[in-house]
PyMOL CGO cylinders between C-alpha atoms (Angstrom):
from pymol import cmd
from pymol.cgo import CYLINDER

trace = [
    CYLINDER, 12.13, 3.96, -17.56, 9.41, 1.41, -16.94, 0.3, 1, 1, 1, 1, 1, 1,
    CYLINDER, 9.41, 1.41, -16.94, 9.56, -2.00, -15.38, 0.3, 1, 1, 1, 1, 1, 1,
    CYLINDER, 9.56, -2.00, -15.38, 6.38, -4.03, -15.21, 0.3, 1, 1, 1, 1, 1, 1,
    CYLINDER, 6.38, -4.03, -15.21, 4.54, -0.92, -16.39, 0.3, 1, 1, 1, 1, 1, 1,
    CYLINDER, 4.54, -0.92, -16.39, 5.72, 1.06, -13.36, 0.3, 1, 1, 1, 1, 1, 1,
    CYLINDER, 5.72, 1.06, -13.36, 7.17, 4.41, -14.33, 0.3, 1, 1, 1, 1, 1, 1,
    CYLINDER, 7.17, 4.41, -14.33, 10.25, 5.62, -12.48, 0.3, 1, 1, 1, 1, 1, 1,
    CYLINDER, 10.25, 5.62, -12.48, 9.21, 9.21, -13.06, 0.3, 1, 1, 1, 1, 1, 1,
    CYLINDER, 9.21, 9.21, -13.06, 5.63, 10.39, -13.38, 0.3, 1, 1, 1, 1, 1, 1,
    CYLINDER, 5.63, 10.39, -13.38, 3.91, 13.37, -14.93, 0.3, 1, 1, 1, 1, 1, 1,
    CYLINDER, 3.91, 13.37, -14.93, 4.13, 15.28, -11.66, 0.3, 1, 1, 1, 1, 1, 1,
    CYLINDER, 4.13, 15.28, -11.66, 7.48, 16.17, -10.06, 0.3, 1, 1, 1, 1, 1, 1,
    CYLINDER, 7.48, 16.17, -10.06, 6.05, 17.31, -6.73, 0.3, 1, 1, 1, 1, 1, 1,
    CYLINDER, 6.05, 17.31, -6.73, 6.28, 15.22, -3.60, 0.3, 1, 1, 1, 1, 1, 1,
    CYLINDER, 6.28, 15.22, -3.60, 2.96, 14.18, -2.00, 0.3, 1, 1, 1, 1, 1, 1,
    CYLINDER, 2.96, 14.18, -2.00, 1.06, 14.84, -5.24, 0.3, 1, 1, 1, 1, 1, 1,
    CYLINDER, 1.06, 14.84, -5.24, -0.79, 12.45, -7.55, 0.3, 1, 1, 1, 1, 1, 1,
    CYLINDER, -0.79, 12.45, -7.55, 1.04, 10.95, -10.55, 0.3, 1, 1, 1, 1, 1, 1,
    CYLINDER, 1.04, 10.95, -10.55, 4.53, 11.40, -9.12, 0.3, 1, 1, 1, 1, 1, 1,
    CYLINDER, 4.53, 11.40, -9.12, 5.13, 7.65, -9.62, 0.3, 1, 1, 1, 1, 1, 1,
    CYLINDER, 5.13, 7.65, -9.62, 7.77, 5.41, -8.06, 0.3, 1, 1, 1, 1, 1, 1,
    CYLINDER, 7.77, 5.41, -8.06, 10.80, 7.61, -7.37, 0.3, 1, 1, 1, 1, 1, 1,
    CYLINDER, 10.80, 7.61, -7.37, 8.99, 10.26, -5.35, 0.3, 1, 1, 1, 1, 1, 1,
    CYLINDER, 8.99, 10.26, -5.35, 6.66, 7.67, -3.83, 0.3, 1, 1, 1, 1, 1, 1,
    CYLINDER, 6.66, 7.67, -3.83, 9.70, 5.85, -2.50, 0.3, 1, 1, 1, 1, 1, 1,
    CYLINDER, 9.70, 5.85, -2.50, 11.05, 9.13, -1.12, 0.3, 1, 1, 1, 1, 1, 1,
    CYLINDER, 11.05, 9.13, -1.12, 7.69, 9.65, 0.60, 0.3, 1, 1, 1, 1, 1, 1,
    CYLINDER, 7.69, 9.65, 0.60, 8.01, 6.21, 2.20, 0.3, 1, 1, 1, 1, 1, 1,
    CYLINDER, 8.01, 6.21, 2.20, 11.62, 6.80, 3.29, 0.3, 1, 1, 1, 1, 1, 1,
    CYLINDER, 11.62, 6.80, 3.29, 10.55, 10.04, 5.00, 0.3, 1, 1, 1, 1, 1, 1,
    CYLINDER, 10.55, 10.04, 5.00, 8.51, 7.96, 7.45, 0.3, 1, 1, 1, 1, 1, 1,
    CYLINDER, 8.51, 7.96, 7.45, 11.61, 6.08, 8.66, 0.3, 1, 1, 1, 1, 1, 1,
    CYLINDER, 11.61, 6.08, 8.66, 14.62, 8.34, 8.07, 0.3, 1, 1, 1, 1, 1, 1,
    CYLINDER, 14.62, 8.34, 8.07, 14.90, 11.54, 10.12, 0.3, 1, 1, 1, 1, 1, 1,
    CYLINDER, 14.90, 11.54, 10.12, 17.54, 13.05, 7.82, 0.3, 1, 1, 1, 1, 1, 1,
    CYLINDER, 17.54, 13.05, 7.82, 15.36, 12.65, 4.72, 0.3, 1, 1, 1, 1, 1, 1,
    CYLINDER, 15.36, 12.65, 4.72, 12.39, 13.83, 6.78, 0.3, 1, 1, 1, 1, 1, 1,
    CYLINDER, 12.39, 13.83, 6.78, 14.20, 17.06, 7.65, 0.3, 1, 1, 1, 1, 1, 1,
    CYLINDER, 14.20, 17.06, 7.65, 15.22, 17.55, 4.01, 0.3, 1, 1, 1, 1, 1, 1,
    CYLINDER, 15.22, 17.55, 4.01, 11.60, 17.15, 2.83, 0.3, 1, 1, 1, 1, 1, 1,
    CYLINDER, 11.60, 17.15, 2.83, 10.37, 19.55, 5.55, 0.3, 1, 1, 1, 1, 1, 1,
    CYLINDER, 10.37, 19.55, 5.55, 12.81, 22.17, 4.29, 0.3, 1, 1, 1, 1, 1, 1,
    CYLINDER, 12.81, 22.17, 4.29, 11.57, 21.65, 0.73, 0.3, 1, 1, 1, 1, 1, 1,
    CYLINDER, 11.57, 21.65, 0.73, 7.93, 21.98, 1.79, 0.3, 1, 1, 1, 1, 1, 1,
    CYLINDER, 7.93, 21.98, 1.79, 8.70, 25.12, 3.84, 0.3, 1, 1, 1, 1, 1, 1,
    CYLINDER, 8.70, 25.12, 3.84, 10.61, 26.55, 0.82, 0.3, 1, 1, 1, 1, 1, 1,
    CYLINDER, 10.61, 26.55, 0.82, 13.77, 26.90, 2.92, 0.3, 1, 1, 1, 1, 1, 1,
    CYLINDER, 13.77, 26.90, 2.92, 15.80, 25.20, 0.19, 0.3, 1, 1, 1, 1, 1, 1,
    CYLINDER, 15.80, 25.20, 0.19, 15.37, 25.33, -3.56, 0.3, 1, 1, 1, 1, 1, 1,
    CYLINDER, 15.37, 25.33, -3.56, 17.94, 22.76, -4.76, 0.3, 1, 1, 1, 1, 1, 1,
    CYLINDER, 17.94, 22.76, -4.76, 16.43, 19.57, -3.40, 0.3, 1, 1, 1, 1, 1, 1,
    CYLINDER, 16.43, 19.57, -3.40, 17.72, 17.05, -5.96, 0.3, 1, 1, 1, 1, 1, 1,
    CYLINDER, 17.72, 17.05, -5.96, 14.39, 15.31, -6.45, 0.3, 1, 1, 1, 1, 1, 1,
    CYLINDER, 14.39, 15.31, -6.45, 13.68, 16.62, -9.96, 0.3, 1, 1, 1, 1, 1, 1,
    CYLINDER, 13.68, 16.62, -9.96, 13.82, 14.91, -13.33, 0.3, 1, 1, 1, 1, 1, 1,
    CYLINDER, 13.82, 14.91, -13.33, 17.51, 15.66, -13.97, 0.3, 1, 1, 1, 1, 1, 1,
    CYLINDER, 17.51, 15.66, -13.97, 18.61, 13.81, -10.86, 0.3, 1, 1, 1, 1, 1, 1,
    CYLINDER, 18.61, 13.81, -10.86, 16.20, 10.97, -11.64, 0.3, 1, 1, 1, 1, 1, 1,
    CYLINDER, 16.20, 10.97, -11.64, 17.68, 10.70, -15.13, 0.3, 1, 1, 1, 1, 1, 1,
    CYLINDER, 17.68, 10.70, -15.13, 21.18, 10.69, -13.63, 0.3, 1, 1, 1, 1, 1, 1,
    CYLINDER, 21.18, 10.69, -13.63, 20.19, 7.87, -11.27, 0.3, 1, 1, 1, 1, 1, 1,
    CYLINDER, 20.19, 7.87, -11.27, 18.77, 5.88, -14.19, 0.3, 1, 1, 1, 1, 1, 1,
    CYLINDER, 18.77, 5.88, -14.19, 22.01, 6.37, -16.13, 0.3, 1, 1, 1, 1, 1, 1,
    CYLINDER, 22.01, 6.37, -16.13, 24.16, 5.37, -13.13, 0.3, 1, 1, 1, 1, 1, 1,
    CYLINDER, 24.16, 5.37, -13.13, 22.09, 2.23, -12.62, 0.3, 1, 1, 1, 1, 1, 1,
    CYLINDER, 22.09, 2.23, -12.62, 22.30, 1.40, -16.33, 0.3, 1, 1, 1, 1, 1, 1,
    CYLINDER, 22.30, 1.40, -16.33, 26.10, 1.78, -16.23, 0.3, 1, 1, 1, 1, 1, 1,
    CYLINDER, 26.10, 1.78, -16.23, 26.36, -0.58, -13.26, 0.3, 1, 1, 1, 1, 1, 1,
    CYLINDER, 26.36, -0.58, -13.26, 24.14, -3.13, -14.99, 0.3, 1, 1, 1, 1, 1, 1,
    CYLINDER, 24.14, -3.13, -14.99, 26.28, -2.97, -18.13, 0.3, 1, 1, 1, 1, 1, 1,
    CYLINDER, 26.28, -2.97, -18.13, 29.45, -3.53, -16.08, 0.3, 1, 1, 1, 1, 1, 1,
    CYLINDER, 29.45, -3.53, -16.08, 27.86, -6.50, -14.33, 0.3, 1, 1, 1, 1, 1, 1,
    CYLINDER, 27.86, -6.50, -14.33, 26.69, -7.98, -17.63, 0.3, 1, 1, 1, 1, 1, 1,
    CYLINDER, 26.69, -7.98, -17.63, 30.32, -7.96, -18.82, 0.3, 1, 1, 1, 1, 1, 1,
    CYLINDER, 30.32, -7.96, -18.82, 31.30, -9.87, -15.67, 0.3, 1, 1, 1, 1, 1, 1,
    CYLINDER, 31.30, -9.87, -15.67, 28.44, -12.35, -16.12, 0.3, 1, 1, 1, 1, 1, 1,
    CYLINDER, 28.44, -12.35, -16.12, 29.52, -13.12, -19.68, 0.3, 1, 1, 1, 1, 1, 1,
    CYLINDER, 29.52, -13.12, -19.68, 32.87, -14.25, -18.31, 0.3, 1, 1, 1, 1, 1, 1,
    CYLINDER, 32.87, -14.25, -18.31, 31.41, -16.63, -15.71, 0.3, 1, 1, 1, 1, 1, 1,
    CYLINDER, 31.41, -16.63, -15.71, 30.20, -20.17, -16.11, 0.3, 1, 1, 1, 1, 1, 1,
    CYLINDER, 30.20, -20.17, -16.11, 27.26, -19.87, -13.68, 0.3, 1, 1, 1, 1, 1, 1,
    CYLINDER, 27.26, -19.87, -13.68, 25.31, -16.98, -12.25, 0.3, 1, 1, 1, 1, 1, 1,
    CYLINDER, 25.31, -16.98, -12.25, 22.01, -16.30, -10.52, 0.3, 1, 1, 1, 1, 1, 1,
    CYLINDER, 22.01, -16.30, -10.52, 19.68, -13.34, -10.29, 0.3, 1, 1, 1, 1, 1, 1,
    CYLINDER, 19.68, -13.34, -10.29, 17.51, -12.63, -7.28, 0.3, 1, 1, 1, 1, 1, 1,
    CYLINDER, 17.51, -12.63, -7.28, 14.63, -10.19, -7.64, 0.3, 1, 1, 1, 1, 1, 1,
    CYLINDER, 14.63, -10.19, -7.64, 12.26, -8.97, -4.99, 0.3, 1, 1, 1, 1, 1, 1,
    CYLINDER, 12.26, -8.97, -4.99, 9.40, -6.80, -6.16, 0.3, 1, 1, 1, 1, 1, 1,
    CYLINDER, 9.40, -6.80, -6.16, 6.11, -5.92, -4.52, 0.3, 1, 1, 1, 1, 1, 1,
    CYLINDER, 6.11, -5.92, -4.52, 3.61, -4.00, -6.59, 0.3, 1, 1, 1, 1, 1, 1,
    CYLINDER, 3.61, -4.00, -6.59, 0.65, -2.12, -5.13, 0.3, 1, 1, 1, 1, 1, 1,
]
cmd.load_cgo(trace, "trace")
């Protein structure tokens, strides 16, 4: 999935590595502010857990869940007279 030429998933599926693109980059940012995610990432890095749910299958599932929600909302929009869309995007 790409939006504005920004890939959701990159060629590398390892956290803190080059070319891991937006999903894992966002996880890296969340680690700085969320102690629960920080602990989870520490356990991954220390190989204390193997099922970390950051791989391509989970990313594909998230994409599909988001697509389903968008489709549902599009059906609702078609039935309304007026609607608005607000987007907030900051690119590096």
